[in-house]
C-alpha positions as CSV (number, residue, x, y, z in Angstrom):
1,M,65.5,86.7,79.8
2,A,66.2,83.6,81.8
3,H,66.4,83.7,85.6
4,N,66.9,80.1,86.7
5,S,68.8,80.5,90.0
6,P,67.0,78.9,93.0
7,L,64.8,81.1,95.2
8,T,66.7,79.8,98.3
9,S,70.4,79.2,97.7
10,V,73.5,78.8,99.8
11,P,77.1,79.8,99.0
12,E,78.3,76.2,98.6
13,Q,76.0,75.9,95.6
14,S,77.6,78.8,93.8
15,E,80.6,78.7,91.4
16,L,83.0,79.8,94.1
17,G,86.1,77.6,94.3
18,K,85.0,75.5,91.3
19,A,86.3,75.3,87.8
20,S,84.0,77.4,85.6
21,R,83.1,77.4,82.0
22,Y,83.2,81.0,80.7
23,V,80.2,81.8,78.7
24,D,80.7,84.7,76.2
25,H,77.1,85.0,75.1
26,Y,74.5,86.7,77.2
27,D,73.0,84.5,80.0
28,A,71.1,86.2,82.9
29,S,70.8,82.8,84.6
30,L,74.4,83.0,85.6
31,L,73.6,85.5,88.4
32,F,73.5,83.7,91.8
33,P,71.5,85.5,94.5
34,L,72.2,84.7,98.2
35,P,69.8,85.6,100.9
36,R,70.9,88.2,103.5
37,A,68.6,86.8,106.2
38,D,70.7,83.9,107.5
39,K,73.8,86.0,108.4
40,R,71.6,88.8,109.7
41,A,69.9,86.4,112.0
42,E,73.3,85.6,113.5
43,L,73.6,89.2,114.4
44,G,70.1,89.3,116.0
45,L,68.7,91.3,113.2
46,G,65.0,91.0,112.1
47,E,63.0,92.9,109.7
48,A,63.5,96.2,111.5
49,M,67.2,97.0,111.0
50,P,69.1,99.7,112.8
51,F,70.8,100.8,109.7
52,F,70.3,102.2,106.2
53,G,72.8,102.0,103.3
54,A,73.9,100.2,100.2
55,D,76.6,98.0,98.7
56,I,78.5,100.0,96.1
57,W,80.1,97.9,93.4
58,T,82.4,98.8,90.6
59,A,82.8,96.5,87.5
60,Y,86.0,97.1,85.7
61,E,85.6,94.4,83.0
62,L,82.5,95.1,81.0
63,S,82.5,94.7,77.2
64,W,80.0,94.0,74.4
65,L,79.7,94.2,70.6
66,N,78.0,97.0,68.7
67,A,75.8,96.3,65.6
68,R,79.0,96.2,63.5
69,G,80.6,93.6,65.7
70,K,83.1,96.1,67.1
71,P,83.9,95.7,70.9
72,Q,82.7,98.4,73.2
73,L,83.6,98.8,76.9
74,A,82.7,100.7,80.0
75,L,83.1,100.8,83.7
76,A,79.9,100.1,85.7
77,H,79.0,101.6,89.0
78,I,76.3,99.6,90.7
79,T,74.4,100.6,93.9
80,V,72.6,97.7,95.7
81,P,70.2,98.9,98.5
82,C,70.9,97.1,101.7
83,E,67.1,96.5,102.0
84,S,67.3,94.0,99.1
85,P,66.6,90.5,100.4
86,N,69.6,89.1,98.5
87,I,73.2,89.8,97.6
88,I,74.8,88.5,94.4
89,E,77.7,86.2,94.8
90,S,80.6,88.0,93.2
91,K,82.0,85.2,90.9
92,S,78.5,84.7,89.4
93,F,78.4,88.4,88.8
94,K,81.8,88.1,87.0
95,L,80.6,85.2,84.9
96,Y,77.4,87.1,84.0
97,L,79.3,90.2,82.9
98,N,81.6,88.0,80.8
99,S,78.5,86.6,79.0
100,F,78.2,90.1,77.4
101,N,81.6,89.7,75.6
102,N,80.3,88.4,72.3
103,T,76.8,89.7,72.5
104,V,75.5,92.4,70.2
105,F,73.7,95.3,71.8
106,A,72.1,98.2,69.9
107,D,73.8,100.8,72.1
108,E,75.0,101.6,75.6
109,Q,71.4,102.3,76.8
110,A,70.4,98.7,75.8
111,V,73.3,97.4,78.0
112,L,72.3,99.6,80.8
113,A,68.6,98.5,80.7
114,C,69.6,94.9,80.6
115,L,71.9,95.2,83.6
116,R,69.2,97.1,85.6
117,E,66.5,94.5,84.9
118,D,68.7,91.4,85.5
119,L,70.3,92.7,88.7
120,A,67.0,93.9,90.1
121,Q,65.3,90.5,89.5
122,A,68.1,88.7,91.2
123,L,68.6,91.0,94.1
124,W,64.9,91.4,94.9
125,R,63.9,87.8,94.2
126,G,61.5,86.6,96.9
127,A,60.6,90.1,98.0
128,S,56.9,91.0,98.5
129,A,57.3,94.0,96.2
130,P,59.9,94.5,93.4
131,G,62.8,96.9,94.0
132,S,65.4,98.6,92.0
133,V,69.1,98.8,91.6
134,G,71.3,101.7,90.6
135,V,73.5,101.2,87.5
136,R,75.7,103.9,85.8
137,L,78.0,103.2,82.9
138,L,81.1,105.3,82.2
139,G,82.6,105.0,78.8
140,P,86.3,105.5,78.0
141,E,85.9,109.2,77.4
142,W,85.2,109.5,81.2
143,F,88.0,107.2,82.5
144,D,90.6,110.0,83.2
145,R,88.0,111.7,85.4
146,E,87.8,108.8,87.8
147,P,89.6,109.9,90.9
148,V,91.7,107.9,93.4
149,H,91.4,109.0,97.0
150,E,92.0,107.4,100.4
151,L,89.2,107.4,103.0
152,D,89.2,110.6,105.0
153,G,89.7,110.4,108.8
154,L,92.2,109.9,111.6
155,S,94.3,106.8,111.0
156,L,94.0,104.1,113.6
157,D,97.0,102.5,112.1
158,R,99.3,105.1,113.5
159,M,99.1,103.3,116.9
160,D,101.7,100.6,117.8
161,V,99.3,98.2,119.4
162,E,99.8,94.5,120.3
163,C,97.5,92.3,118.2
164,R,97.0,88.7,119.3
165,R,93.4,87.8,118.3
166,Y,92.5,87.1,114.7
167,M,88.8,86.1,115.0
168,P,86.1,88.7,115.6
169,A,86.4,89.8,119.3
170,P,83.8,92.4,120.1
171,D,84.9,92.4,123.7
172,L,87.9,94.5,122.6
173,L,85.5,97.4,122.1
174,S,84.9,99.9,124.9
175,V,84.3,103.6,125.5
176,L,86.2,106.1,127.5
177,P,84.6,107.9,130.4
178,G,83.5,111.4,129.5
179,D,80.7,113.9,130.1
180,A,80.0,115.2,126.5
181,P,79.6,113.2,123.3
182,V,82.3,113.4,120.7
183,S,82.2,113.2,116.9
184,E,85.0,111.3,115.2
185,V,85.9,109.9,111.8
186,L,88.4,107.0,112.2
187,V,90.0,104.9,109.4
188,S,92.1,101.8,109.0
189,N,93.7,100.0,106.1
190,L,94.3,96.8,108.1
191,L,90.9,95.2,107.6
192,K,91.3,91.7,106.2
193,S,88.9,88.8,106.1
194,N,88.5,85.7,104.0
195,C,85.9,84.5,101.5
196,L,83.2,82.6,103.2
197,V,83.5,79.6,100.8
198,T,87.1,79.6,99.4
199,G,89.0,81.1,102.3
200,Q,90.8,83.4,99.8
201,P,91.9,86.7,101.5
202,D,89.8,89.8,101.1
203,W,91.7,93.1,101.7
204,G,89.9,96.3,102.7
205,S,90.0,99.8,104.2
206,V,87.3,100.9,106.6
207,Q,86.0,104.2,107.8
208,I,84.0,104.5,111.1
209,S,82.2,107.8,111.8
210,Y,80.3,108.2,115.0
211,T,78.8,110.6,117.6
212,G,78.7,109.4,121.2
213,D,80.9,108.4,124.1
214,A,84.5,108.3,122.8
215,I,85.5,104.9,121.6
216,A,88.8,103.6,122.9
217,Q,90.9,103.7,119.7
218,E,93.5,101.0,120.6
219,G,90.7,98.5,121.3
220,L,88.9,99.5,118.1
221,L,92.0,98.9,116.0
222,Q,92.6,95.5,117.7
223,Y,89.0,94.7,117.0
224,L,89.3,95.4,113.3
225,V,92.5,93.4,113.1
226,S,90.6,90.5,114.8
227,F,88.7,89.9,111.5
228,R,92.0,88.7,109.9
229,N,91.1,84.9,109.9
230,H,87.3,85.3,109.7
231,N,85.4,83.8,106.8
232,E,82.5,86.0,105.7
233,F,81.4,88.0,102.7
234,H,82.2,91.8,102.5
235,E,78.6,92.8,103.2
236,Q,78.3,90.6,106.2
237,C,81.6,91.7,107.7
238,V,80.6,95.4,107.5
239,E,77.2,94.6,109.1
240,R,79.0,92.7,111.9
241,I,81.3,95.6,112.6
242,F,78.4,98.0,112.6
243,M,76.4,95.8,115.0
244,D,79.3,95.1,117.4
245,I,80.1,98.8,117.7
246,W,76.4,99.7,117.9
247,T,75.6,97.3,120.7
248,R,78.8,97.6,122.8
249,C,79.7,101.3,122.4
250,K,76.1,102.5,122.0
251,P,76.9,105.6,119.9
252,L,74.1,108.1,119.1
253,K,75.1,107.9,115.5
254,L,77.2,105.5,113.6
255,T,78.4,104.9,110.0
256,V,80.6,102.1,108.8
257,Y,82.0,102.2,105.2
258,A,84.5,99.7,103.8
259,R,86.2,99.6,100.5
260,Y,87.6,96.2,99.5
261,T,90.2,95.6,96.8
262,R,88.9,94.1,93.6
263,R,88.7,90.4,92.7
264,G,87.6,89.2,89.3
265,G,87.3,92.7,88.0
266,L,84.9,93.7,90.7
267,D,85.1,95.7,94.0
268,I,82.5,95.7,96.7
269,N,82.1,98.6,99.1
270,P,79.4,98.2,101.7
271,F,78.0,101.4,103.5
272,R,75.9,101.2,106.6
273,T,74.6,104.1,108.6
274,S,72.2,104.6,111.6
275,H,70.7,107.7,110.1
276,P,69.6,108.7,106.6
277,Q,72.3,110.5,104.6
278,K,73.7,110.7,101.1
279,L,75.7,107.7,99.9
280,P,79.4,108.4,99.5
281,A,80.7,108.9,96.0
282,N,82.2,105.7,94.5
283,I,85.8,106.9,94.6
284,R,88.4,104.1,94.7
285,T,91.4,104.0,96.9
286,A,95.0,103.4,95.7
287,R,94.8,99.7,96.5
288,Q,91.6,99.3,94.4
C-alpha cells in the first residue's frame, strides 16, 4: 500500500481550498497527515500533556464493491488517540474514502483491515513506536439503531449576555469566590470557528465538565463565542479551550468535548480530559 505523504507537512500543502480530482480506485497516498506539535507549542504544550482523550470521527460516505461488483456501504466510527503525533486533514480523508468507491474488497473485514492499517500509518508517522487507531463499521442493518441526542448539561445559551469579541479572549474566563469546589456540566451550541486554510465556517456544540472553583458562566459563554472568527482546526480549538480554562480557572478536573457538524461526509468530535475516563459514545447531535 502506498504512503507517499511527506513526513513533515503544513496545511497549505493539502488539498484544502483547491480543485481536486476525485479518484475512485483505492489510493492510500491520498491521506495527508499534519503534525500536532506546532499548534500545541503555541499553547505551551510539550511532550507531557495535561490531558488524555481522542478525536472521534464519523464517516457517512463509505462505499466499495463486492466480488460481484455490487456496491456495499457502511458508516465508519473512527477513534484517533490524542497521543498520535499527527491528525489527518479532513479533505484528504474524504478523497481517500472516495477512492474505495470502485474498488473490489472481498468482504467488510477486508475494508476494516485496510482502513485500520492506512489510518494508523498516517496518524503515527514519525512516532518512535507505531500506534493504533480504532475503526468500527456499521452496515445498513444497524442504521436505525444510531441515536440522535444533544449534549447533556446546563445550557449556557440560556443567558442573555452581550458579546463583542470574536477572537479567542481567555481573559473573559474567571472563577467566583467560594469555599467548596463545585462540579458542573455546562453546554453551548454557539461554538463557531473557521477552517485554518479556507476560512469556511465550522459549527459545533461543546460540553465542559469540571470540578473546582465555580467558573463564571457569563464569561465562559462570552469566551466560547469569541472563537467565532478564529481560524483553527477542530482538534486545535478544543485543546485551546481546554488549556485556557485549565490555566486561568485552575479546576481540579476538566473535560472538554465538542461535536462539530459534518463537512464532506465527515464529522470530527474532539474529547480532552484531565483524568482517565471512558470515551463518550459516538452519538450525533441533531445538527450533525
